[in-house]
C-alpha positions as CSV (number, residue, x, y, z in Angstrom):
1,M,10.9,-0.7,-7.4
2,I,8.7,2.2,-6.4
3,H,9.7,5.0,-8.8
4,L,7.8,7.8,-7.2
5,F,6.8,10.8,-9.3
6,P,8.8,14.0,-8.5
7,V,6.0,16.1,-7.2
8,T,5.9,18.1,-4.0
9,K,3.6,17.9,-1.0
10,K,0.1,19.2,-1.7
11,A,-3.5,18.7,-0.8
12,F,-5.4,15.8,-2.4
13,R,-7.0,16.7,-5.7
14,A,-10.8,17.0,-6.1
15,P,-12.7,14.0,-7.4
16,L,-12.1,13.1,-11.0
17,S,-14.3,14.5,-13.8
18,A,-17.2,12.3,-15.0
19,F,-15.6,12.0,-18.4
20,F,-12.2,10.9,-17.0
21,Y,-14.0,8.5,-14.6
22,A,-15.9,6.8,-17.4
23,C,-12.7,6.4,-19.5
24,F,-10.9,5.0,-16.4
25,L,-13.6,2.4,-15.9
26,L,-13.5,1.4,-19.5
27,L,-9.7,1.0,-19.3
28,A,-10.0,-1.2,-16.2
29,T,-12.4,-3.6,-18.0
30,L,-9.9,-3.9,-20.9
31,L,-6.9,-4.8,-18.8
32,P,-5.2,-8.1,-19.8
33,A,-6.8,-11.3,-18.4
34,Q,-3.4,-12.2,-16.9
35,S,-3.7,-9.3,-14.6
36,H,-6.7,-10.9,-12.9
37,S,-6.0,-14.6,-13.1
38,D,-2.4,-14.8,-11.7
39,C,-1.1,-14.3,-8.2
40,V,-2.8,-17.5,-7.0
41,L,-1.4,-19.0,-3.8
42,G,-3.4,-22.3,-3.7
43,E,-6.8,-23.9,-3.3
44,A,-9.4,-21.9,-1.4
45,D,-9.4,-22.3,2.3
46,E,-13.0,-21.0,2.5
47,I,-15.9,-20.3,0.1
48,V,-17.8,-17.3,1.6
49,A,-20.7,-15.0,0.8
50,L,-20.2,-11.3,0.5
51,K,-22.5,-8.9,2.3
52,K,-21.0,-5.6,1.3
53,V,-17.8,-3.9,0.1
54,V,-16.7,-1.5,2.8
55,D,-14.0,0.1,0.7
56,G,-11.6,-1.1,-2.0
57,D,-9.6,-3.4,0.3
58,T,-12.1,-4.3,3.1
59,L,-15.1,-6.6,2.8
60,R,-18.0,-7.5,5.1
61,L,-19.1,-11.1,4.8
62,K,-22.7,-12.4,5.4
63,D,-21.5,-14.2,8.5
64,G,-20.4,-10.9,10.0
65,R,-16.7,-11.2,9.6
66,R,-14.6,-8.3,8.1
67,V,-11.9,-9.3,5.6
68,R,-8.9,-7.2,4.9
69,L,-7.0,-8.0,1.7
70,I,-3.4,-9.1,2.0
71,G,-0.8,-7.2,0.0
72,V,-2.7,-4.1,-1.0
73,N,-3.8,-0.7,0.3
74,T,-6.5,1.3,-1.5
75,P,-7.2,5.0,-1.1
76,E,-9.4,5.9,1.9
77,L,-12.9,7.0,1.6
78,A,-14.0,10.2,3.4
79,H,-14.4,9.6,7.2
80,G,-13.9,11.4,10.5
81,G,-13.8,14.8,8.9
82,R,-11.1,13.8,6.4
83,R,-11.7,14.2,2.7
84,A,-11.6,11.1,0.5
85,Q,-8.3,10.3,-1.0
86,P,-7.9,10.3,-4.8
87,L,-9.6,7.3,-6.5
88,A,-11.1,6.0,-3.3
89,R,-14.6,5.8,-4.7
90,E,-13.3,4.3,-7.9
91,A,-11.5,1.6,-6.0
92,K,-14.6,0.7,-4.0
93,E,-16.8,0.5,-7.1
94,F,-14.1,-1.6,-8.9
95,T,-14.1,-4.1,-6.1
96,E,-17.9,-4.2,-6.1
97,R,-18.0,-5.0,-9.8
98,F,-15.1,-7.5,-9.6
99,L,-16.8,-9.5,-6.9
100,S,-20.3,-9.5,-8.2
101,G,-22.1,-12.6,-9.4
102,G,-21.1,-15.2,-7.0
103,D,-19.4,-16.3,-3.8
104,L,-15.8,-15.5,-2.9
105,E,-12.7,-17.6,-2.3
106,L,-10.5,-16.9,0.6
107,V,-6.9,-18.1,0.8
108,Y,-4.9,-17.6,4.0
109,D,-1.3,-16.7,4.4
110,R,0.7,-17.1,7.6
111,D,-1.1,-14.5,9.8
112,R,-4.9,-14.8,9.7
113,R,-5.9,-11.8,11.7
114,D,-4.7,-8.2,12.0
115,N,-4.6,-6.1,15.2
116,H,-8.2,-4.9,14.5
117,G,-9.6,-8.4,14.5
118,R,-10.2,-8.5,10.8
119,V,-9.6,-11.7,8.7
120,L,-6.5,-11.4,6.5
121,A,-6.9,-13.2,3.2
122,H,-6.1,-13.3,-0.4
123,V,-9.4,-12.8,-2.1
124,Y,-10.6,-14.3,-5.4
125,N,-14.0,-13.9,-7.2
126,H,-16.2,-16.8,-8.2
127,R,-14.2,-17.2,-11.4
128,G,-10.9,-17.6,-9.4
129,D,-9.5,-14.2,-10.4
130,S,-7.3,-12.3,-7.9
131,L,-8.9,-9.1,-6.6
132,E,-5.5,-7.9,-5.3
133,S,-3.9,-8.4,-8.7
134,A,-6.7,-6.7,-10.5
135,L,-6.7,-3.6,-8.2
136,L,-2.9,-3.2,-8.5
137,S,-3.0,-3.6,-12.3
138,A,-5.7,-1.0,-12.5
139,G,-3.6,1.5,-10.5
140,L,-6.3,1.5,-7.8
141,A,-4.1,0.2,-4.9
142,F,-0.6,0.3,-3.6
143,H,1.3,-2.9,-3.0
144,I,2.0,-3.3,0.7
145,A,4.1,-6.3,1.7
146,V,3.7,-6.8,5.5
147,A,5.6,-9.7,7.1
148,P,4.9,-12.5,7.5
149,N,2.3,-12.5,4.8
150,L,4.7,-12.3,1.9
151,S,3.9,-15.4,-0.1
152,L,2.6,-13.5,-3.1
153,A,4.7,-10.3,-2.6
154,E,6.8,-10.8,-5.8
155,C,3.8,-11.4,-8.0
156,L,1.8,-8.5,-6.6
157,S,4.8,-6.2,-6.8
158,S,5.1,-7.0,-10.6
159,R,1.4,-6.1,-11.1
160,E,2.0,-2.7,-9.3
161,Q,5.1,-2.2,-11.5
162,E,3.0,-2.6,-14.6
163,A,0.5,0.0,-13.5
164,Q,3.4,2.4,-12.7
165,D,5.0,1.9,-16.1
166,A,1.6,2.6,-17.7
167,H,0.9,5.6,-15.5
168,R,-2.5,4.2,-14.4
169,G,-4.6,5.4,-11.6
170,V,-2.7,6.5,-8.5
171,W,0.5,6.4,-10.7
172,S,-0.8,9.0,-13.1
173,P,1.2,12.3,-12.9
174,G,-0.2,14.6,-10.2
175,V,-2.8,12.2,-8.8
176,W,-1.1,11.1,-5.6
177,P,1.2,13.4,-3.6
178,V,4.7,12.4,-2.8
179,L,5.9,13.8,0.6
180,Q,9.4,15.0,1.3
181,A,10.7,13.8,4.7
182,A,12.0,17.3,5.4
183,D,8.4,18.7,5.0
184,I,6.6,16.5,7.5
185,R,4.7,18.6,10.1
186,P,2.2,18.0,13.0
187,G,-1.0,16.7,11.5
188,D,0.7,14.5,8.9
189,G,0.1,10.8,9.1
190,G,-1.7,7.8,7.5
191,F,-0.6,6.1,4.3
192,V,2.1,8.0,2.4
193,L,4.6,7.9,-0.4
194,L,7.7,9.4,1.1
195,T,11.1,10.3,-0.2
196,G,14.2,11.6,1.6
197,T,18.0,11.2,2.2
198,V,19.4,8.9,4.9
199,K,21.5,11.0,7.4
200,E,22.2,8.4,10.1
201,V,21.7,4.7,10.6
202,E,20.9,3.4,14.1
203,K,20.5,-0.2,15.2
204,N,18.7,-1.9,18.1
205,Q,16.1,-4.7,17.5
206,F,15.5,-2.9,14.2
207,V,17.5,-0.9,11.7
208,W,16.5,2.8,11.7
209,L,17.2,5.0,8.7
210,E,17.0,8.5,10.0
211,L,16.1,10.9,7.2
212,D,16.6,14.6,6.5
213,G,13.6,15.7,8.5
214,P,11.7,14.4,11.6
215,V,11.2,11.0,10.1
216,A,12.9,7.6,10.4
217,V,12.3,4.4,8.4
218,R,12.2,1.2,10.4
219,L,13.7,-1.9,8.7
220,Q,13.8,-5.5,9.7
221,P,17.4,-6.5,10.5
222,E,17.1,-10.0,8.9
223,R,16.3,-8.7,5.5
224,D,18.9,-7.2,3.0
225,Y,16.4,-4.9,1.1
226,G,18.2,-5.8,-2.1
227,H,21.6,-4.9,-0.8
228,V,23.2,-8.3,-0.3
229,S,26.7,-6.9,-0.6
230,G,26.5,-4.4,2.3
231,R,24.4,-2.0,4.2
232,N,26.3,1.3,4.0
233,W,23.1,3.3,3.6
234,Q,24.1,6.7,5.0
235,G,23.8,9.4,2.4
236,R,21.5,7.4,0.1
237,K,18.2,8.5,-1.3
238,I,15.2,6.4,-0.3
239,E,11.6,6.1,-1.6
240,V,9.2,4.3,0.7
241,K,5.5,3.6,0.9
242,G,3.7,2.8,4.1
243,W,1.9,4.3,7.2
244,L,3.5,7.4,8.7
245,V,3.2,7.0,12.5
246,D,3.3,10.1,14.7
247,R,4.7,9.2,18.1
248,G,3.6,12.7,19.4
249,A,5.2,15.8,20.8
250,K,5.6,14.3,24.3
251,Y,7.6,11.4,22.9
252,S,9.7,13.8,20.9
253,S,10.5,16.0,23.9
254,Q,11.4,13.0,26.0
255,N,13.5,11.3,23.3
256,K,15.4,14.1,21.6
257,N,17.7,11.8,19.8
258,H,14.8,9.9,18.2
259,K,12.6,11.0,15.2
260,R,9.0,11.9,16.0
261,W,7.6,10.1,12.9
262,F,8.4,6.8,11.4
263,V,7.4,4.5,8.6
264,A,7.9,0.7,9.0
265,S,9.1,-1.2,5.9
266,D,9.0,-5.0,6.3
267,S,10.6,-5.9,2.9
268,E,12.3,-4.6,-0.2
269,F,8.9,-4.5,-1.9
270,T,7.9,-1.3,-0.1
271,I,11.2,0.6,-0.2
272,E,13.8,1.6,-2.8
273,I,17.3,2.5,-1.5
274,S,19.6,4.1,-4.0
275,R,23.0,2.7,-4.7
276,K,24.7,6.1,-4.3
């Protein structure tokens, strides 16, 4: 369950103070060993050498390949004129420390490449500890379950829940903004935590939850999203995390019955739908 904090849309905060950052790093090193050593899918498919950490969830190997972690999304560093998101630097430095001292283990899921050509893998350090589990437990990443790579989704979701319950990292009050669907405007996009109320439900090859604003949430029709007894979702509150896609003003003008923005949710691990 996501349990978003009830804060309103706002600009990202300035970087953390040096004192808070030092305390945060100390806390991360003291997290229980279980947080690092669980969420193991199987034996390594490859042992590889790391060249550099691009950001918290993306690696460059010495053989030139780029690796994107399965199941997590860390805050974005500054690029393209955009400011760094909260805790982006901390996530990168955490990954650098966690992977130092030896080669990496890659374990593949069902899909091995994303649409950017990056290798998709579960990543473990030379001690066999899960980087994904460690980032989530430290509150330095969001759990993103993208089909069909869902083999560790339940385990990773539980690590995120622990961080939420402890108010760590991105789950600390006021650190990460929660957007209201009704407040989405041109220029909004990228990874978001979003809340809203379902006004209509439409179905084609997907199920679309149209919210109170210019946003819809796209669901996979074969999944029950935790509602095995029925899907009467109209009027319910939802909390979702994912990438907010802007289909543009032209699309909106040509498809007046469709929402301009949408967030895709592949599983119950990225959305919470109230039960009235």
